[in-house]
N, C-alpha and C positions, 0 to 999 in steps of 0.2 A: 678301754672298751666296756668293761663291766659297769663303769660309772654312767655310761650312756643308756643302760637298760633301765627302764622305768617299770616297776612292779606296782600296779594299782592296788590301793587299799580298799577292801570290801567294807562298806558302811551301810547300816540300816538293813542288813540281811542277817537273819538269825535262824537257828534250829531250835525247835521246841518239842518237848515230849508232853503230850496231853492225854489224860485218861478219859476214855469215853466208853459208853455202854456198847457191848458187842453182842448182837443177837445170836450169832453162831455159837459162841462160848457161854452165853447167858451169864456174863460177868463183865466188870469193867476191865478194859485192857488199855495198854499204853500205845499211842501212835506217834510217829515222828512226823513233824510238819516243817516245811521250809517257809519261813515268814519273809515276805518282801515288804518292808516298811519304808521303802524309798519312793521317789517320784518317777522312777524309770522302770520299764518292764525288763524282766530277766529273760533273755532269749536263748534258745538252743542250748539248754543246760543238761548237765549230767550229775547225778548223785550216786556215789559209790559208798556203800555202807558195809561195815564188818564189826565184829566184837572180838576182843582178846583179853586174856588175863589168866588167873589161876583159880581153879576150883578144887578144894580138898588137896592142895599142894601139887596138883598136876596142871601143867600149862594147857590152856584151851584156846581154840581159835575157831570162829565161825567162818563159813564160806562168804565170799563177797557177793553182795547184791548190787545190781546196777539199775538205775531208774533214769530214763531220759524224759525231758519235757521240752515242748516247743516254746512256751511262754508262761511266765508268772506275772500277771498284770501288777501295776503299782498298787501298793497298799492292799495286798491280798496274801493268801496262804495256799500252799499246796500240800495235801496229805501225801507223804512219801511211802510209809510202810508201818506195819504192825511191829511192835517191839515185844518179843516173847518174854514172859516173866523170867524164864531160866537164864536169860542173858543180862538181866539187870545187875548181876554181881560181877559183870565184866565191864571193861572200858568199851563203850559204844562209839565208834568213829564214823563220821559222815564227811566225805570229801566232796565238796560242791564246786562245780565249774559252770560258768555261764558267761554270756555276752551282754554288755550294755552298749548299744550302738556297735561300733567296730572294735571295742576294747574287751579283751578276755580277762575275766576275773576268776580267781579260785581261792578257796579257803577250806581248811579242815577244822571241823567242829568235833570235840570229844566230850561226851558225857562220861565222867570218871565213874568207876565202879561204885555202886550203891548210891549214886546221886540222883537217880530217877526215883523219887519217893513222894508220896502224898504229903509228907511232913514238911517239905520245902517248896511247895508250889507258890506261884505268884500269878497275877493276871498277865496273860500273853497278849501283847498288842495285836491288833487286826482281828484275832479270833475272839477276844474278850471271854476266854475260858481260863480256868486255872490250869497251870502246867509248869514244867521246869524248862527254863530257857537259857541258852548260851549264845554268845555271839560277840 
């Protein structure tokens, strides 16, 4: 019976951390984006984010944040949330669930501790900005 269950593979959907100017803080801050570089819209989706790890030898965990979206059109991006500088030393996890047609897809993206950095940026497709991308 387990062999009959088909788990679809997520392709051309990425998470990216992009540094942008923030007028409220008067400095550059990191933002998480969901990138849809496919030919299909992502529909009725949910992104659940959290961070965990150790700081000064003590285990730390942030609260979970949930973000729902109706649709991310093909070849587009959706800004998910601001990534606070204090959590960059933790593993930042984004669990993404969405539909393409009648098929449910899900994938967990993890930015490992200290990997969101200006030193390792590359051009993010669709946004055409410098950022850190996983997927």
